[in-house]
Structures are given as structure tokens and as C-alpha cells.
PQR file with spaces between the fields and no chain letter, atoms N, CA, C, O and H, PARSE charges and radii, in Angstrom:
ATOM       1  N    MET     1     -14.914   31.971    2.445 -0.4000 1.5000
ATOM       2  CA   MET     1     -15.632   32.935    1.655 -0.0000 2.0000
ATOM       3  C    MET     1     -16.872   33.405    2.427  0.5500 1.7000
ATOM       4  O    MET     1     -17.200   34.591    2.455 -0.5500 1.4000
ATOM       5  N    HIS     2     -17.541   32.442    3.047 -0.4000 1.5000
ATOM       6  CA   HIS     2     -18.756   32.760    3.794 -0.0000 2.0000
ATOM       7  C    HIS     2     -18.467   33.761    4.911  0.5500 1.7000
ATOM       8  O    HIS     2     -19.212   34.722    5.102 -0.5500 1.4000
ATOM       9  H    HIS     2     -17.274   31.478    3.025  0.4000 1.0000
ATOM      10  N    ASP     3     -17.383   33.529    5.642 -0.4000 1.5000
ATOM      11  CA   ASP     3     -17.032   34.430    6.742 -0.0000 2.0000
ATOM      12  C    ASP     3     -16.673   35.822    6.224  0.5500 1.7000
ATOM      13  O    ASP     3     -17.047   36.824    6.832 -0.5500 1.4000
ATOM      14  H    ASP     3     -16.778   32.748    5.487  0.4000 1.0000
ATOM      15  N    ALA     4     -15.956   35.887    5.116 -0.4000 1.5000
ATOM      16  CA   ALA     4     -15.556   37.177    4.555 -0.0000 2.0000
ATOM      17  C    ALA     4     -16.765   37.995    4.129  0.5500 1.7000
ATOM      18  O    ALA     4     -16.813   39.205    4.353 -0.5500 1.4000
ATOM      19  H    ALA     4     -15.652   35.072    4.622  0.4000 1.0000
ATOM      20  N    ILE     5     -17.740   37.337    3.518 -0.4000 1.5000
ATOM      21  CA   ILE     5     -18.954   38.047    3.095 -0.0000 2.0000
ATOM      22  C    ILE     5     -19.730   38.532    4.311  0.5500 1.7000
ATOM      23  O    ILE     5     -20.247   39.649    4.321 -0.5500 1.4000
ATOM      24  H    ILE     5     -17.702   36.355    3.336  0.4000 1.0000
ATOM      25  N    GLY     6     -19.809   37.690    5.335 -0.4000 1.5000
ATOM      26  CA   GLY     6     -20.512   38.094    6.558 -0.0000 2.0000
ATOM      27  C    GLY     6     -19.888   39.314    7.203  0.5500 1.7000
ATOM      28  O    GLY     6     -20.595   40.237    7.607 -0.5500 1.4000
ATOM      29  H    GLY     6     -19.389   36.783    5.328  0.4000 1.0000
ATOM      30  N    TRP     7     -18.555   39.323    7.304 -0.4000 1.5000
ATOM      31  CA   TRP     7     -17.882   40.467    7.915 -0.0000 2.0000
ATOM      32  C    TRP     7     -17.964   41.714    7.036  0.5500 1.7000
ATOM      33  O    TRP     7     -18.027   42.832    7.547 -0.5500 1.4000
ATOM      34  H    TRP     7     -17.981   38.573    6.975  0.4000 1.0000
ATOM      35  N    SER     8     -17.964   41.523    5.720 -0.4000 1.5000
ATOM      36  CA   SER     8     -18.113   42.675    4.822 -0.0000 2.0000
ATOM      37  C    SER     8     -19.486   43.304    4.995  0.5500 1.7000
ATOM      38  O    SER     8     -19.606   44.526    5.090 -0.5500 1.4000
ATOM      39  H    SER     8     -17.913   40.614    5.306  0.4000 1.0000
ATOM      40  N    ALA     9     -20.521   42.475    5.035 -0.4000 1.5000
ATOM      41  CA   ALA     9     -21.875   42.996    5.234 -0.0000 2.0000
ATOM      42  C    ALA     9     -21.987   43.676    6.590  0.5500 1.7000
ATOM      43  O    ALA     9     -22.621   44.725    6.700 -0.5500 1.4000
ATOM      44  H    ALA     9     -20.424   41.483    4.957  0.4000 1.0000
ATOM      45  N    TYR    10     -21.391   43.103    7.612 -0.4000 1.5000
ATOM      46  CA   TYR    10     -21.392   43.684    8.962 -0.0000 2.0000
ATOM      47  C    TYR    10     -20.749   45.075    8.941  0.5500 1.7000
ATOM      48  O    TYR    10     -21.260   46.014    9.550 -0.5500 1.4000
ATOM      49  H    TYR    10     -20.876   42.251    7.522  0.4000 1.0000
ATOM      50  N    SER    11     -19.630   45.191    8.237 -0.4000 1.5000
ATOM      51  CA   SER    11     -18.925   46.475    8.157 -0.0000 2.0000
ATOM      52  C    SER    11     -19.734   47.527    7.415  0.5500 1.7000
ATOM      53  O    SER    11     -19.802   48.682    7.835 -0.5500 1.4000
ATOM      54  H    SER    11     -19.215   44.428    7.742  0.4000 1.0000
ATOM      55  N    ILE    12     -20.343   47.123    6.314 -0.4000 1.5000
ATOM      56  CA   ILE    12     -21.120   48.079    5.512 -0.0000 2.0000
ATOM      57  C    ILE    12     -22.335   48.571    6.281  0.5500 1.7000
ATOM      58  O    ILE    12     -22.608   49.770    6.323 -0.5500 1.4000
ATOM      59  H    ILE    12     -20.288   46.185    5.973  0.4000 1.0000
ATOM      60  N    VAL    13     -23.069   47.635    6.894 -0.4000 1.5000
ATOM      61  CA   VAL    13     -24.257   48.027    7.660 -0.0000 2.0000
ATOM      62  C    VAL    13     -23.854   48.909    8.836  0.5500 1.7000
ATOM      63  O    VAL    13     -24.551   49.874    9.151 -0.5500 1.4000
ATOM      64  H    VAL    13     -22.847   46.661    6.860  0.4000 1.0000
ATOM      65  N    GLY    14     -22.751   48.593    9.480 -0.4000 1.5000
ATOM      66  CA   GLY    14     -22.265   49.417   10.585 -0.0000 2.0000
ATOM      67  C    GLY    14     -21.857   50.803   10.126  0.5500 1.7000
ATOM      68  O    GLY    14     -22.085   51.788   10.828 -0.5500 1.4000
ATOM      69  H    GLY    14     -22.186   47.809    9.225  0.4000 1.0000
ATOM      70  N    ALA    15     -21.252   50.884    8.946 -0.4000 1.5000
ATOM      71  CA   ALA    15     -20.836   52.169    8.406 -0.0000 2.0000
ATOM      72  C    ALA    15     -22.034   53.050    8.051  0.5500 1.7000
ATOM      73  O    ALA    15     -21.936   54.277    8.049 -0.5500 1.4000
ATOM      74  H    ALA    15     -21.066   50.084    8.375  0.4000 1.0000
ATOM      75  N    LEU    16     -23.156   52.412    7.752 -0.4000 1.5000
ATOM      76  CA   LEU    16     -24.368   53.157    7.416 -0.0000 2.0000
ATOM      77  C    LEU    16     -25.132   53.627    8.662  0.5500 1.7000
ATOM      78  O    LEU    16     -26.173   54.275    8.555 -0.5500 1.4000
ATOM      79  H    LEU    16     -23.235   51.416    7.753  0.4000 1.0000
ATOM      80  N    GLY    17     -24.599   53.292    9.838 -0.4000 1.5000
ATOM      81  CA   GLY    17     -25.176   53.802   11.073 -0.0000 2.0000
ATOM      82  C    GLY    17     -25.998   52.814   11.874  0.5500 1.7000
ATOM      83  O    GLY    17     -26.450   53.145   12.970 -0.5500 1.4000
ATOM      84  H    GLY    17     -23.753   52.766    9.924  0.4000 1.0000
ATOM      85  N    ALA    18     -26.206   51.620   11.364 -0.4000 1.5000
ATOM      86  CA   ALA    18     -26.992   50.630   12.103 -0.0000 2.0000
ATOM      87  C    ALA    18     -26.102   49.886   13.097  0.5500 1.7000
ATOM      88  O    ALA    18     -24.879   50.023   13.057 -0.5500 1.4000
ATOM      89  H    ALA    18     -25.839   51.351   10.474  0.4000 1.0000
ATOM      90  N    LYS    19     -26.696   49.113   13.972 -0.4000 1.5000
ATOM      91  CA   LYS    19     -25.966   48.298   14.948 -0.0000 2.0000
ATOM      92  C    LYS    19     -26.205   46.823   14.615  0.5500 1.7000
ATOM      93  O    LYS    19     -27.045   46.183   15.249 -0.5500 1.4000
ATOM      94  H    LYS    19     -27.690   49.002   14.005  0.4000 1.0000
ATOM      95  N    PRO    20     -25.485   46.273   13.638 -0.5600 1.5000
ATOM      96  CA   PRO    20     -25.705   44.881   13.248  0.2800 2.0000
ATOM      97  C    PRO    20     -25.136   43.898   14.274  0.5500 1.7000
ATOM      98  O    PRO    20     -24.253   44.242   15.059 -0.5500 1.4000
ATOM      99  N    LYS    21     -25.659   42.669   14.252 -0.4000 1.5000
ATOM     100  CA   LYS    21     -25.097   41.604   15.073 -0.0000 2.0000
ATOM     101  C    LYS    21     -23.833   41.092   14.394  0.5500 1.7000
ATOM     102  O    LYS    21     -23.756   41.038   13.166 -0.5500 1.4000
ATOM     103  H    LYS    21     -26.377   42.389   13.614  0.4000 1.0000
ATOM     104  N    LYS    22     -22.839   40.715   15.205 -0.4000 1.5000
ATOM     105  CA   LYS    22     -21.609   40.169   14.634 -0.0000 2.0000
ATOM     106  C    LYS    22     -21.929   38.833   13.971  0.5500 1.7000
ATOM     107  O    LYS    22     -22.692   38.034   14.514 -0.5500 1.4000
ATOM     108  H    LYS    22     -22.902   40.759   16.202  0.4000 1.0000
ATOM     109  N    PRO    23     -21.347   38.591   12.797 -0.5600 1.5000
ATOM     110  CA   PRO    23     -21.617   37.323   12.108  0.2800 2.0000
ATOM     111  C    PRO    23     -20.988   36.140   12.849  0.5500 1.7000
ATOM     112  O    PRO    23     -19.919   36.257   13.449 -0.5500 1.4000
ATOM     113  N    LYS    24     -21.674   35.009   12.790 -0.4000 1.5000
ATOM     114  CA   LYS    24     -21.145   33.789   13.394 -0.0000 2.0000
ATOM     115  C    LYS    24     -20.258   33.099   12.374  0.5500 1.7000
ATOM     116  O    LYS    24     -20.601   33.059   11.193 -0.5500 1.4000
ATOM     117  H    LYS    24     -22.541   34.914   12.302  0.4000 1.0000
ATOM     118  N    PRO    25     -19.114   32.550   12.805 -0.5600 1.5000
ATOM     119  CA   PRO    25     -18.240   31.863   11.849  0.2800 2.0000
ATOM     120  C    PRO    25     -18.892   30.589   11.319  0.5500 1.7000
ATOM     121  O    PRO    25     -19.623   29.902   12.032 -0.5500 1.4000
ATOM     122  N    GLN    26     -18.616   30.297   10.076 -0.4000 1.5000
ATOM     123  CA   GLN    26     -19.116   29.086    9.431 -0.0000 2.0000
ATOM     124  C    GLN    26     -18.379   27.875   10.003  0.5500 1.7000
ATOM     125  O    GLN    26     -17.175   27.942   10.249 -0.5500 1.4000
ATOM     126  H    GLN    26     -18.023   30.855    9.496  0.4000 1.0000
ATOM     127  N    ARG    27     -19.088   26.781   10.215 -0.4000 1.5000
ATOM     128  CA   ARG    27     -18.433   25.549   10.667 -0.0000 2.0000
ATOM     129  C    ARG    27     -17.513   25.041    9.569  0.5500 1.7000
ATOM     130  O    ARG    27     -17.805   25.174    8.381 -0.5500 1.4000
ATOM     131  H    ARG    27     -20.066   26.727   10.015  0.4000 1.0000
ATOM     132  N    ARG    28     -16.403   24.460    9.985 -0.4000 1.5000
ATOM     133  CA   ARG    28     -15.436   23.949    9.028 -0.0000 2.0000
ATOM     134  C    ARG    28     -15.287   22.441    9.185  0.5500 1.7000
ATOM     135  O    ARG    28     -15.508   21.902   10.269 -0.5500 1.4000
ATOM     136  H    ARG    28     -16.166   24.352   10.951  0.4000 1.0000
ATOM     137  N    PRO    29     -14.915   21.762    8.107 -0.5600 1.5000
ATOM     138  CA   PRO    29     -14.713   20.316    8.210  0.2800 2.0000
ATOM     139  C    PRO    29     -13.664   19.998    9.266  0.5500 1.7000
ATOM     140  O    PRO    29     -12.609   20.630    9.318 -0.5500 1.4000
ATOM     141  N    GLY    30     -13.958   19.034   10.090 -0.4000 1.5000
ATOM     142  CA   GLY    30     -13.021   18.634   11.134 -0.0000 2.0000
ATOM     143  C    GLY    30     -13.255   19.308   12.467  0.5500 1.7000
ATOM     144  O    GLY    30     -12.670   18.889   13.466 -0.5500 1.4000
ATOM     145  H    GLY    30     -14.815   18.521   10.047  0.4000 1.0000
ATOM     146  N    ASP    31     -14.094   20.345   12.525 -0.4000 1.5000
ATOM     147  CA   ASP    31     -14.345   21.036   13.792 -0.0000 2.0000
ATOM     148  C    ASP    31     -14.903   20.088   14.849  0.5500 1.7000
ATOM     149  O    ASP    31     -14.577   20.207   16.030 -0.5500 1.4000
ATOM     150  H    ASP    31     -14.569   20.686   11.713  0.4000 1.0000
ATOM     151  N    GLU    32     -15.741   19.150   14.425 -0.4000 1.5000
ATOM     152  CA   GLU    32     -16.365   18.257   15.395 -0.0000 2.0000
ATOM     153  C    GLU    32     -15.366   17.268   16.002  0.5500 1.7000
ATOM     154  O    GLU    32     -15.642   16.658   17.035 -0.5500 1.4000
ATOM     155  H    GLU    32     -16.006   19.053   13.466  0.4000 1.0000
ATOM     156  N    PHE    33     -14.205   17.111   15.355 -0.4000 1.5000
ATOM     157  CA   PHE    33     -13.191   16.191   15.854 -0.0000 2.0000
ATOM     158  C    PHE    33     -11.944   16.918   16.365  0.5500 1.7000
ATOM     159  O    PHE    33     -10.914   16.285   16.598 -0.5500 1.4000
ATOM     160  H    PHE    33     -13.981   17.606   14.515  0.4000 1.0000
ATOM     161  N    ALA    34     -12.027   18.227   16.537 -0.4000 1.5000
ATOM     162  CA   ALA    34     -10.840   19.007   16.894 -0.0000 2.0000
ATOM     163  C    ALA    34     -10.208   18.536   18.202  0.5500 1.7000
ATOM     164  O    ALA    34      -8.985   18.573   18.342 -0.5500 1.4000
ATOM     165  H    ALA    34     -12.864   18.740   16.347  0.4000 1.0000
ATOM     166  N    ASP    35     -11.019   18.097   19.156 -0.4000 1.5000
ATOM     167  CA   ASP    35     -10.468   17.659   20.430 -0.0000 2.0000
ATOM     168  C    ASP    35      -9.941   16.224   20.377  0.5500 1.7000
ATOM     169  O    ASP    35      -9.324   15.768   21.340 -0.5500 1.4000
ATOM     170  H    ASP    35     -12.012   18.067   19.043  0.4000 1.0000
ATOM     171  N    GLN    36     -10.166   15.508   19.286 -0.4000 1.5000
ATOM     172  CA   GLN    36      -9.741   14.119   19.181 -0.0000 2.0000
ATOM     173  C    GLN    36      -8.454   13.940   18.393  0.5500 1.7000
ATOM     174  O    GLN    36      -7.854   12.867   18.431 -0.5500 1.4000
ATOM     175  H    GLN    36     -10.667   15.878   18.504  0.4000 1.0000
ATOM     176  N    LEU    37      -8.023   14.967   17.683 -0.4000 1.5000
ATOM     177  CA   LEU    37      -6.835   14.835   16.858 -0.0000 2.0000
ATOM     178  C    LEU    37      -5.608   14.553   17.727  0.5500 1.7000
ATOM     179  O    LEU    37      -5.402   15.207   18.749 -0.5500 1.4000
ATOM     180  H    LEU    37      -8.510   15.839   17.652  0.4000 1.0000
ATOM     181  N    GLY    38      -4.824   13.609   17.331 -0.4000 1.5000
ATOM     182  CA   GLY    38      -3.612   13.284   18.056 -0.0000 2.0000
ATOM     183  C    GLY    38      -3.843   12.342   19.221  0.5500 1.7000
ATOM     184  O    GLY    38      -2.903   12.057   19.962 -0.5500 1.4000
ATOM     185  H    GLY    38      -4.991   13.077   16.500  0.4000 1.0000
ATOM     186  N    ASP    39      -5.060   11.845   19.412 -0.4000 1.5000
ATOM     187  CA   ASP    39      -5.353   10.935   20.508 -0.0000 2.0000
ATOM     188  C    ASP    39      -4.810    9.549   20.161  0.5500 1.7000
ATOM     189  O    ASP    39      -5.196    8.955   19.154 -0.5500 1.4000
ATOM     190  H    ASP    39      -5.824   12.077   18.810  0.4000 1.0000
ATOM     191  N    ARG    40      -3.918    9.044   20.999 -0.4000 1.5000
ATOM     192  CA   ARG    40      -3.329    7.726   20.758 -0.0000 2.0000
ATOM     193  C    ARG    40      -4.032    6.646   21.561  0.5500 1.7000
ATOM     194  O    ARG    40      -3.656    5.476   21.494 -0.5500 1.4000
ATOM     195  H    ARG    40      -3.604    9.526   21.817  0.4000 1.0000
ATOM     196  N    GLY    41      -5.051    7.031   22.318 -0.4000 1.5000
ATOM     197  CA   GLY    41      -5.794    6.040   23.076 -0.0000 2.0000
ATOM     198  C    GLY    41      -4.980    5.339   24.145  0.5500 1.7000
ATOM     199  O    GLY    41      -5.231    4.168   24.433 -0.5500 1.4000
ATOM     200  H    GLY    41      -5.357    7.981   22.372  0.4000 1.0000
ATOM     201  N    GLY    42      -4.021    6.013   24.737 -0.4000 1.5000
ATOM     202  CA   GLY    42      -3.225    5.414   25.800 -0.0000 2.0000
ATOM     203  C    GLY    42      -2.001    4.659   25.315  0.5500 1.7000
ATOM     204  O    GLY    42      -1.237    4.147   26.133 -0.5500 1.4000
ATOM     205  H    GLY    42      -3.816    6.963   24.503  0.4000 1.0000
ATOM     206  N    HIS    43      -1.794    4.576   24.010 -0.4000 1.5000
ATOM     207  CA   HIS    43      -0.624    3.873   23.480 -0.0000 2.0000
ATOM     208  C    HIS    43       0.579    4.811   23.473  0.5500 1.7000
ATOM     209  O    HIS    43       0.439    6.026   23.327 -0.5500 1.4000
ATOM     210  H    HIS    43      -2.415    4.992   23.346  0.4000 1.0000
ATOM     211  N    SER    44       1.747    4.231   23.632 -0.4000 1.5000
ATOM     212  CA   SER    44       2.970    5.034   23.616 -0.0000 2.0000
ATOM     213  C    SER    44       3.306    5.451   22.187  0.5500 1.7000
ATOM     214  O    SER    44       2.785    4.895   21.220 -0.5500 1.4000
ATOM     215  H    SER    44       1.860    3.245   23.751  0.4000 1.0000
ATOM     216  N    THR    45       4.173    6.425   22.081 -0.4000 1.5000
ATOM     217  CA   THR    45       4.617    6.880   20.767 -0.0000 2.0000
ATOM     218  C    THR    45       5.285    5.743   20.008  0.5500 1.7000
ATOM     219  O    THR    45       5.082    5.589   18.804 -0.5500 1.4000
ATOM     220  H    THR    45       4.596    6.877   22.867  0.4000 1.0000
ATOM     221  N    GLU    46       6.091    4.940   20.721 -0.4000 1.5000
ATOM     222  CA   GLU    46       6.778    3.829   20.088 -0.0000 2.0000
ATOM     223  C    GLU    46       5.782    2.812   19.522  0.5500 1.7000
ATOM     224  O    GLU    46       5.991    2.284   18.429 -0.5500 1.4000
ATOM     225  H    GLU    46       6.256    5.066   21.700  0.4000 1.0000
ATOM     226  N    ASP    47       4.694    2.533   20.265 -0.4000 1.5000
ATOM     227  CA   ASP    47       3.664    1.603   19.784 -0.0000 2.0000
ATOM     228  C    ASP    47       3.013    2.124   18.508  0.5500 1.7000
ATOM     229  O    ASP    47       2.784    1.371   17.561 -0.5500 1.4000
ATOM     230  H    ASP    47       4.524    2.961   21.152  0.4000 1.0000
ATOM     231  N    VAL    48       2.720    3.409   18.494 -0.4000 1.5000
ATOM     232  CA   VAL    48       2.059    4.001   17.330 -0.0000 2.0000
ATOM     233  C    VAL    48       2.990    3.972   16.123  0.5500 1.7000
ATOM     234  O    VAL    48       2.561    3.627   15.022 -0.5500 1.4000
ATOM     235  H    VAL    48       2.906    4.021   19.263  0.4000 1.0000
ATOM     236  N    VAL    49       4.253    4.328   16.316 -0.4000 1.5000
ATOM     237  CA   VAL    49       5.215    4.312   15.211 -0.0000 2.0000
ATOM     238  C    VAL    49       5.398    2.890   14.687  0.5500 1.7000
ATOM     239  O    VAL    49       5.464    2.685   13.475 -0.5500 1.4000
ATOM     240  H    VAL    49       4.601    4.608   17.211  0.4000 1.0000
ATOM     241  N    ALA    50       5.480    1.912   15.579 -0.4000 1.5000
ATOM     242  CA   ALA    50       5.634    0.519   15.150 -0.0000 2.0000
ATOM     243  C    ALA    50       4.414    0.067   14.351  0.5500 1.7000
ATOM     244  O    ALA    50       4.553   -0.620   13.339 -0.5500 1.4000
ATOM     245  H    ALA    50       5.426    2.079   16.564  0.4000 1.0000
ATOM     246  N    TYR    51       3.239    0.444   14.796 -0.4000 1.5000
ATOM     247  CA   TYR    51       2.025    0.079   14.061 -0.0000 2.0000
ATOM     248  C    TYR    51       2.012    0.712   12.673  0.5500 1.7000
ATOM     249  O    TYR    51       1.719    0.042   11.683 -0.5500 1.4000
ATOM     250  H    TYR    51       3.126    1.002   15.617  0.4000 1.0000
ATOM     251  N    LEU    52       2.331    2.010   12.601 -0.4000 1.5000
ATOM     252  CA   LEU    52       2.335    2.695   11.312 -0.0000 2.0000
ATOM     253  C    LEU    52       3.397    2.107   10.383  0.5500 1.7000
ATOM     254  O    LEU    52       3.173    1.983    9.179 -0.5500 1.4000
ATOM     255  H    LEU    52       2.569    2.555   13.405  0.4000 1.0000
ATOM     256  N    ASP    53       4.551    1.747   10.946 -0.4000 1.5000
ATOM     257  CA   ASP    53       5.590    1.123   10.127 -0.0000 2.0000
ATOM     258  C    ASP    53       5.127   -0.222    9.583  0.5500 1.7000
ATOM     259  O    ASP    53       5.517   -0.609    8.481 -0.5500 1.4000
ATOM     260  H    ASP    53       4.732    1.847   11.925  0.4000 1.0000
ATOM     261  N    SER    54       4.303   -0.938   10.339 -0.4000 1.5000
ATOM     262  CA   SER    54       3.816   -2.244    9.872 -0.0000 2.0000
ATOM     263  C    SER    54       2.852   -2.100    8.694  0.5500 1.7000
ATOM     264  O    SER    54       2.608   -3.069    7.976 -0.5500 1.4000
ATOM     265  H    SER    54       3.987   -0.624   11.234  0.4000 1.0000
ATOM     266  N    LEU    55       2.313   -0.921    8.492 -0.4000 1.5000
ATOM     267  CA   LEU    55       1.361   -0.687    7.394 -0.0000 2.0000
ATOM     268  C    LEU    55       2.042   -0.266    6.095  0.5500 1.7000
ATOM     269  O    LEU    55       1.405   -0.225    5.043 -0.5500 1.4000
ATOM     270  H    LEU    55       2.511   -0.133    9.075  0.4000 1.0000
ATOM     271  N    LYS    56       3.338    0.048    6.167 -0.4000 1.5000
ATOM     272  CA   LYS    56       4.061    0.463    4.971 -0.0000 2.0000
ATOM     273  C    LYS    56       4.156   -0.695    3.979  0.5500 1.7000
ATOM     274  O    LYS    56       4.349   -1.842    4.382 -0.5500 1.4000
ATOM     275  H    LYS    56       3.856    0.015    7.022  0.4000 1.0000
ATOM     276  N    PRO    57       4.023   -0.402    2.691 -0.5600 1.5000
ATOM     277  CA   PRO    57       4.173   -1.476    1.702  0.2800 2.0000
ATOM     278  C    PRO    57       5.621   -1.949    1.650  0.5500 1.7000
ATOM     279  O    PRO    57       6.556   -1.177    1.861 -0.5500 1.4000
ATOM     280  N    THR    58       5.777   -3.214    1.367 -0.4000 1.5000
ATOM     281  CA   THR    58       7.133   -3.766    1.267 -0.0000 2.0000
ATOM     282  C    THR    58       7.663   -3.548   -0.147  0.5500 1.7000
ATOM     283  O    THR    58       6.894   -3.452   -1.104 -0.5500 1.4000
ATOM     284  H    THR    58       5.017   -3.841    1.195  0.4000 1.0000
ATOM     285  N    ALA    59       8.981   -3.473   -0.264 -0.4000 1.5000
ATOM     286  CA   ALA    59       9.599   -3.261   -1.585 -0.0000 2.0000
ATOM     287  C    ALA    59       9.401   -4.507   -2.437  0.5500 1.7000
ATOM     288  O    ALA    59       9.549   -5.629   -1.954 -0.5500 1.4000
ATOM     289  H    ALA    59       9.606   -3.551    0.513  0.4000 1.0000
ATOM     290  N    ALA    60       9.069   -4.305   -3.687 -0.4000 1.5000
ATOM     291  CA   ALA    60       8.818   -5.443   -4.581 -0.0000 2.0000
ATOM     292  C    ALA    60      10.050   -5.923   -5.270  0.5500 1.7000
ATOM     293  O    ALA    60       9.990   -6.873   -6.052 -0.5500 1.4000
ATOM     294  H    ALA    60       8.949   -3.394   -4.079  0.4000 1.0000
């Protein structure tokens, strides 16, 4: 919503003849970790799958 309002204001001011600065995008949750997603820390896919399988609840 923040980005949409910024671009709308930018368009209106530009249409009125001024030279506005382009709006900066709002930071989003997770942006600070974008380069870390999917990092297995050197473990193989099989190791990760085995670990995740070990966390599954057992049938009662």
C-alpha cells in the first residue's frame, strides 16, 4: 500500500509539471535475510531431508 501511494503521488506531482524524486520502495519483512534463504550450511540435500524427517511427529 505504501509503495502504491508513493507512486500515485509521484505521478500526480509529475502530471502537474513538477520534477518529483522517485519514491523509494518500502522495506518488506524478510528483506534482511533474502541472501540467506535456502542456505544449508554445507550439508547435503539428503542430510537436510533426513533431519527434517526426524522432526515429524510419529503416528499415535
